[in-house]
C-alpha positions in Angstrom: 5.4 25.9 9.4 1.6 26.0 9.5 -0.2 22.7 9.1 -2.0 22.3 5.8 -4.9 20.1 4.6 -4.7 18.0 1.5 -6.7 19.7 -1.2 -7.6 19.0 -4.8 -6.5 21.4 -7.6 -4.2 24.4 -7.9 -6.0 27.1 -5.9 -3.7 29.1 -3.6 -0.6 27.4 -4.9 2.9 28.7 -3.8 4.9 30.3 -6.6 8.2 28.9 -5.4 9.3 26.0 -3.1 12.4 24.2 -2.2 11.1 20.9 -3.6 8.3 19.8 -5.9 7.4 16.1 -5.7 5.5 14.6 -8.6 3.4 11.5 -7.8 1.6 10.7 -4.6 1.8 7.0 -4.3 3.6 5.6 -1.3 7.0 6.7 -2.5 6.0 10.3 -3.4 4.1 10.7 -0.2 7.2 9.4 1.7 9.5 11.8 -0.2 7.1 14.7 0.8 7.1 13.7 4.5 10.9 13.2 4.5 11.6 16.6 2.9 9.2 18.7 4.9 10.4 17.2 8.2 13.9 18.2 7.2 12.7 21.8 7.1 12.2 22.2 3.3 9.2 23.9 1.7 7.5 21.3 -0.4 4.7 21.0 -3.0 3.5 17.5 -3.8 1.2 16.9 -6.7 -0.6 14.0 -8.4 -2.5 14.0 -11.7 -5.2 11.8 -10.2 -5.3 11.2 -6.5 -3.5 9.8 -3.5 -2.6 6.1 -4.0 -4.1 6.1 -7.5 -1.4 3.9 -9.0 0.5 0.8 -7.9 0.4 1.6 -4.2 -3.2 0.6 -3.9 -2.9 -2.6 -5.8 -0.6 -4.5 -3.4 -1.2 -7.6 -1.2 -1.6 -5.3 1.8 1.5 -6.8 3.4 4.6 -5.3 4.8 7.1 -8.0 3.9 10.1 -9.0 6.0 12.2 -9.9 2.9 12.0 -13.7 2.9 11.1 -14.0 -0.7 14.0 -11.7 -1.7 16.4 -13.8 0.5 15.3 -16.9 -1.5 16.3 -15.1 -4.7 19.7 -14.2 -3.3 18.9 -10.5 -2.8 20.3 -10.4 0.8 20.6 -6.6 0.9 17.0 -6.1 -0.2 15.8 -8.7 2.3 17.6 -7.0 5.2 16.3 -3.6 4.1 12.7 -5.0 4.0 13.0 -6.5 7.4 14.3 -3.3 8.9 11.6 -1.1 7.3 8.9 -3.6 8.3 10.0 -3.2 11.9 10.0 0.6 11.7 6.4 0.5 10.3 5.1 -2.0 12.8 6.8 -0.6 16.0 7.4 3.1 15.4 5.7 4.9 12.6 2.5 3.0 11.9 1.5 0.5 14.6 -2.1 1.6 14.2 -2.1 0.6 10.5 -0.3 -2.7 10.8 -0.6 -5.9 12.7 1.0 -9.4 12.7 -0.4 -11.7 10.1 -0.1 -15.5 10.8 1.1 -17.2 7.6 0.4 -20.9 7.2 2.1 -23.3 4.8 0.1 -26.5 4.8 2.3 -29.6 4.6 0.0 -31.4 2.2 0.7 -34.4 0.0 1.8 -32.0 -2.8 4.6 -30.7 -0.6 7.4 -33.3 -0.4 9.4 -33.9 2.8 12.4 -32.2 1.1 10.3 -29.1 0.1 8.9 -28.9 3.7 12.4 -29.0 5.1 13.5 -26.3 2.7 10.5 -24.2 3.6 11.1 -24.6 7.3 14.7 -23.5 6.8 13.5 -20.5 4.9 11.1 -19.5 7.6 13.9 -19.7 10.2 16.1 -17.6 7.9 13.3 -15.1 7.8 13.2 -15.1 11.6 17.0 -14.3 11.6 16.1 -11.3 9.4 13.6 -10.2 12.0 16.1 -10.5 14.8 18.7 -8.7 12.7 16.2 -5.9 12.2 15.7 -5.8 16.0 12.0 -6.4 15.7 10.5 -7.8 18.9 9.0 -11.3 19.0 6.1 -9.7 20.7 5.4 -7.9 17.4 6.2 -10.9 15.2 6.3 -14.3 16.9 8.9 -16.9 15.9 7.9 -19.6 13.3 7.0 -23.1 14.4 5.8 -26.4 13.1 2.2 -27.3 14.0 0.1 -30.5 13.9 -2.5 -31.3 11.4 -5.2 -30.7 14.0 -4.0 -27.2 14.7 -3.5 -26.6 11.0 -7.2 -27.4 10.4 -8.3 -25.3 13.3 -6.7 -22.3 11.7 -7.8 -23.1 8.2 -10.7 -25.7 8.3 -11.3 -25.5 4.6 -8.0 -27.2 3.6 -8.0 -30.5 1.9 -7.5 -33.1 4.6 -6.2 -36.2 2.8 -2.5 -36.4 3.1 -2.2 -33.3 5.4 0.6 -33.9 7.9 0.7 -30.5 9.6 1.8 -27.0 8.8 4.5 -24.4 9.1 3.3 -21.3 10.9 5.2 -18.0 10.5 4.4 -14.4 10.8 4.7 -11.3 8.7 3.2 -7.8 8.7 -0.2 -6.9 7.3 -1.5 -3.5 6.5 -5.0 -2.4 7.4 -5.1 -1.0 3.9 -2.3 0.2 1.5 -4.2 3.2 0.3 -4.9 4.2 3.9 -1.1 4.1 4.6 -0.5 6.4 1.6 -3.2 8.8 2.7 -1.9 8.8 6.3 1.7 9.6 5.1 0.4 12.4 2.9 -1.7 13.8 5.7 1.2 13.7 8.1 3.3 15.6 5.6 0.5 18.2 5.2 0.2 18.6 8.9 4.0 19.3 9.0 3.5 22.1 6.4 3.7 20.5 3.0 1.4 21.6 0.2 -0.3 18.3 -1.0 -2.5 18.6 -4.1 -4.4 15.9 -5.9 -5.9 16.3 -9.4 -2.9 18.4 -10.3 -1.1 17.1 -13.4 2.6 17.8 -14.1 2.7 18.7 -17.8 6.5 19.1 -17.9 9.4 19.3 -15.4 13.0 20.3 -15.2 15.2 20.4 -12.1 14.1 23.9 -11.3 10.5 24.3 -12.5 7.2 22.4 -13.1 4.3 23.3 -15.3 1.0 22.1 -13.8 -2.7 21.7 -14.9 -5.7 21.6 -12.6 -7.6 18.5 -13.8 -10.8 19.8 -12.2 -10.9 23.3 -13.7 -8.4 23.1 -16.6 -6.4 26.1 -15.2 -2.6 26.0 -15.4 0.3 27.2 -13.3 4.1 27.1 -13.1 6.0 26.6 -9.9 9.7 27.4 -9.5 11.7 24.9 -7.4 15.2 24.3 -6.2 14.8 20.6 -6.8 12.2 18.3 -8.4 11.6 14.6 -7.6 9.8 12.3 -10.0 8.0 9.6 -8.0 5.5 8.6 -10.6 6.3 4.9 -10.6 5.5 3.0 -13.8 4.8 6.4 -15.5 8.3 7.8 -14.6 9.5 7.4 -18.2 6.7 9.7 -19.5 8.2 12.6 -17.5 11.9 11.8 -17.9 13.0 10.2 -21.2 16.2 8.6 -19.7 14.2 6.2 -17.5 13.6 2.8 -18.9 11.3 0.4 -17.0 10.0 -3.2 -17.6 6.7 -3.2 -15.7 5.2 -6.4 -14.6 1.5 -7.0 -13.6 0.5 -8.6 -10.4 -3.1 -9.7 -10.2 -5.3 -10.4 -7.1 -8.8 -11.8 -6.7 -11.3 -10.6 -4.1 -13.6 -13.2 -2.5 -16.2 -12.9 0.2 -15.1 -14.4 3.6 -17.9 -16.9 3.4 -16.3 -18.5 0.3 -13.6 -20.1 2.6 -15.4 -20.1 6.0 -13.5 -20.2 9.2 -10.2 -19.1 7.8 -8.2 -17.5 10.6 -4.8 -17.2 9.0 -3.3 -16.5 5.6 -2.5 -19.6 3.6 0.5 -20.1 1.4 -0.7 -22.4 -1.3 2.0 -24.1 -3.4 1.8 -23.9 -7.1 1.4 -27.5 -8.3 4.6 -28.7 -10.1 6.8 -25.9 -8.7 9.1 -26.0 -5.7 9.4 -22.3 -5.2 6.1 -20.6 -6.4 3.2 -19.9 -4.1 -0.2 -18.1 -4.1 -1.3 -16.3 -0.9 -4.8 -16.5 0.5 -5.2 -13.4 2.7 -8.2 -12.7 4.9 -8.9 -9.0 5.4 -10.4 -7.0 8.3 -13.4 -6.0 6.2 -14.8 -9.5 5.6 -13.1 -10.2 2.3 -10.2 -12.4 1.2 -7.5 -11.5 -1.3 -5.9 -14.2 -3.4 -2.7 -13.4 -5.3 -0.5 -12.9 -7.0 0.8 -13.3 -10.5 3.9 -11.8 -12.2 3.3 -11.1 -15.9 5.4 -8.8 -18.1 3.6 -5.8 -19.6 4.3 -4.5 -23.1 3.1 -1.3 -24.7 1.4 1.8 -23.3 0.9 1.9 -19.5 -2.8 2.1 -18.6 -4.0 4.4 -15.8 -5.8 1.4 -14.3 -4.5 -2.0 -15.3 -6.9 -4.9 -15.8 -6.5 -8.5 -14.7 -6.5 -11.0 -17.5 -8.8 -14.1 -17.4 -5.8 -16.5 -17.7 -4.4 -15.0 -14.5 -7.7 -15.2 -12.7 -8.0 -18.8 -13.8 -4.5 -19.6 -12.6 -5.1 -18.2 -9.1 -8.5 -20.1 -8.8 -6.8 -23.4 -9.8 -4.0 -23.1 -7.3 -6.2 -22.3 -4.4 -8.7 -25.0 -5.4 -5.8 -27.5 -5.2 -5.1 -26.6 -1.6 -8.7 -26.3 -0.4 -11.6 -28.8 -0.3 -13.9 -26.2 -1.9 -13.2 -25.9 -5.7 -13.4 -22.2 -6.4 -15.3 -21.0 -9.4 -15.2 -17.9 -11.5 -18.6 -16.9 -9.9 -16.8 -16.8 -6.4 -14.7 -13.9 -7.6 -16.6 -10.7 -6.6 -13.7 -8.4 -7.5 -10.2 -8.5 -9.1 -7.4 -6.0 -9.3 -4.0 -5.7 -10.9 -1.0 -3.5 -10.2 2.1 -2.7 -12.2 5.5 -3.0 -10.6 7.9 -0.3 -11.7 10.9 -2.6 -12.3 14.2 -1.3 -13.7 15.1 -2.9 -16.9 18.2 -5.1 -16.9 21.0 -3.6 -18.9 20.9 -6.3 -21.5 17.1 -6.6 -21.4 17.4 -10.2 -20.3 15.5 -12.2 -17.7 11.8 -12.4 -16.8 10.2 -9.7 -14.6 10.2 -12.1 -11.8 14.0 -12.3 -12.0 14.5 -8.5 -11.8 15.7 -7.1 -8.5 13.2 -5.3 -6.3 16.0 -2.9 -5.2 15.2 0.7 -5.9 17.3 3.2 -7.8 17.6 7.0 -7.7 18.5 8.6 -11.1 19.2 12.2 -12.1 18.3 13.4 -15.6 20.2 15.8 -17.8 17.8 18.6 -16.8 18.3 17.9 -13.1 15.1 15.9 -12.3 15.7 13.3 -9.6 13.7 10.1 -10.3 13.2 7.3 -7.8 12.0 4.0 -9.2 11.9 0.3 -8.3 11.6 -1.0 -4.8 8.3 -1.9 -3.1 5.8 -0.6 -0.7 7.5 -1.9 2.5 10.7 0.0 1.8 9.1 3.3 0.8 10.7 5.2 3.7 14.3 4.3 2.7 13.5 5.0 -0.9 12.2 8.5 0.1 15.3 9.2 2.2 17.6 8.3 -0.7 15.6 10.4 -3.1 15.7 13.5 -0.9 19.4 13.0 -0.3 20.0 13.0 -4.0 17.8 16.0 -4.6 19.6 18.0 -1.9 23.0 17.1 -3.5 21.7 17.9 -7.0 20.4 21.3 -6.0 23.2 22.2 -3.5 20.5 22.6 -0.8 21.2 22.3 2.9 18.6 20.8 5.2 18.2 19.0 8.5 18.8 15.2 8.9 16.3 12.6 7.9 13.8 12.1 10.7 11.3 9.6 9.3 12.9 6.6 11.0 11.5 7.9 14.3 8.7 10.2 13.1 5.3 8.6 13.8 2.6 9.0 11.3 -0.5 10.9 12.4 -2.7 8.6 14.6 0.2 6.3 15.6 0.6 5.1 19.2 1.9 2.0 21.0 -0.4 -0.9 20.6 -1.2 -1.0 24.3 -2.4 2.6 24.1 -4.4 2.0 21.0 -6.2 -0.9 22.7 -7.4 1.5 25.4 -9.0 4.0 23.1 -12.8 4.2 23.6 -13.7 4.7 20.0 -15.3 2.4 17.4 -12.8 -0.4 16.6 -12.9 0.2 12.8 -12.0 3.9 13.2 -9.1 2.9 15.6 -7.8 0.4 13.1 -7.9 2.9 10.3 -7.0 6.2 12.1 -5.5 5.3 15.4 -5.6 8.1 17.9 -7.2 10.3 15.2 -10.4 8.2 15.5 -11.9 10.7 17.8 -11.1 13.5 15.4 -12.9 11.7 12.6 -16.0 11.4 14.7 -15.8 15.0 16.0 -15.3 16.3 12.5 -18.3 14.4 11.3 -20.5 15.8 14.0 -19.4 19.4 13.4 -19.8 19.1 9.6 -23.1 17.3 9.5 -24.9 18.0 12.8 -26.0 14.3 12.7 -26.1 11.9 15.6 -23.4 9.3 16.1 -25.8 6.4 15.3 -26.2 7.8 11.8 -22.6 8.8 11.3 -21.3 5.3 12.3 -24.0 3.2 10.6 -22.4 0.8 8.0 -23.5 1.0 4.4 -24.7 -2.6 4.7 -24.0 -5.6 6.9 -21.1 -6.6 4.6 -19.9 -3.1 3.8 -18.5 -1.6 7.0 -17.8 1.9 5.6 -19.5 4.8 7.5 -20.5 8.4 6.7 -18.0 9.6 9.3 -15.1 8.2 7.3 -16.4 9.5 4.1 -16.8 13.0 5.5 -13.3 13.0 6.8 -12.1 11.9 3.4 -13.5 15.1 1.9 -12.7 17.6 4.7 -9.2 16.4 5.7 -7.9 14.1 3.0 -8.6 15.9 -0.3 -11.2 13.6 -1.8 -12.9 15.4 -4.7 -15.4 12.8 -6.0 -17.1 9.5 -5.4 -14.2 7.5 -6.9 -11.7 9.2 -4.6 -13.9 8.2 -1.6 -14.8 4.7 -2.5 -11.7 3.6 -4.5 -8.9 5.2 -2.4 -10.0 6.7 1.0 -11.9 3.4 1.5 -11.7 0.3 -0.6 -15.3 -0.4 -1.3 -14.6 -0.1 -5.0 -12.7 -3.3 -5.1 -16.1 -5.0 -5.3 -18.1 -3.2 -8.1 -21.4 -4.4 -6.6 -20.6 -2.9 -3.2 -19.4 0.3 -4.8 -22.8 0.9 -6.3 -24.5 0.2 -3.0 -22.2 2.7 -1.3 -22.4 5.4 -4.0 -25.4 7.3 -2.5 -23.6 7.6 0.9 -20.5 8.9 -0.8 -22.5 11.4 -2.8 -24.2 12.5 0.5 -20.8 13.0 2.1 -19.7 15.2 -0.7 -22.9 17.3 -0.5 -22.7 17.7 3.2 -19.0 18.8 3.1 -19.7 21.2 0.2 -22.6 22.9 2.1 -20.4 23.3 5.2 -17.6 25.2 3.4 
């Protein structure tokens, strides 16, 4: 197959393919990569953009399954640990790194709770070992002193602090960047990946599409169709019933909690099992999350955090840190909807519903994959493609994604040797040089201008934005600032970066 580039709209669309994938979140992108690397011809579409929905609203973690183990979901926990190891050691070491997770043993955490938490962390380490993930990738958990605890998180409340429990999990550079990288890897393998292309209707053998940029329509014949639209799956296939839940995060400036070197697990006062995570990010921000609230009624394109959720998160973190957070400290907030399968009897809270995924086939032959979580996208994709092949009676090669590195991937020791800007290496791995070479060719500008950050606190560069247009299908400012980069998480920063994004679009258009 000839490598493709991600593109917006329906121009030069194939008339017939083996598989159409609807939805380009992490699961849909994963299905696309799985199918094309098995030798199938694939068209993948999204009504909006790559990572437009739930996939960009996560905590940016690749979880090892400890929280699922605590809920008795042993199979889900093991699957999460296995998939975390695959991401961190094989398919995406350039987009992941070990995140130290600190549980402060404060006066609000009883001795019994501390012992239970310690047992949980060591159970999590058993999951790591069972998944054959190296301790070089994720070190073993340990108890640390109050002095070391404060050196890692100096802003914690000191009275009553008797030490901490330090464990490790996986952190993503950026969840939307992972989705974009998966989709671009699929396109390089020969898949047709189209953004701003809405599926109006679908059966197991055809899809009617509309170009959201021009209004033109097209129909594509297929031997199989996969619905990977997440919380919107029921709008395409009537048989699917979901109970979405909303998870809200806050965005703070790093200076709000100065000196924070680790993520902090802050206990919810009055609860023995609920926690809020305080997660420092590579771009100089901190995420605080998350909530779990049921959602009723119509599903919005972009969910909004509620003020009670924001207040709850601020209160929990303020109880753990000496600095009382205020609403004015929140420079951004975001909410994502989890596509949870409804219990058969409709009982239970959304927090009680299993995070296990399911693959369903409709009466018309559309295969729908729902549930699950970002960490296990690869296994979800494999199961969906297997089901689509069985439904259509198609033959294909074996699944290869367990050992198929995403574009830019390399062993960490090799990534450390790359003589490219550190930010580009973190976000593109070995493709960092391609990003810069592309920017030079498209713009004719010097490296100093191409690599200059928007502002001291906004590290995004013109080189990245140009690559987003030329290689990653970005069609407008929102695509660039909300998905290809995450500047849009802070509205004030988005306005500051808007002129540079507009310039990137103009330069790329003049180069065509």
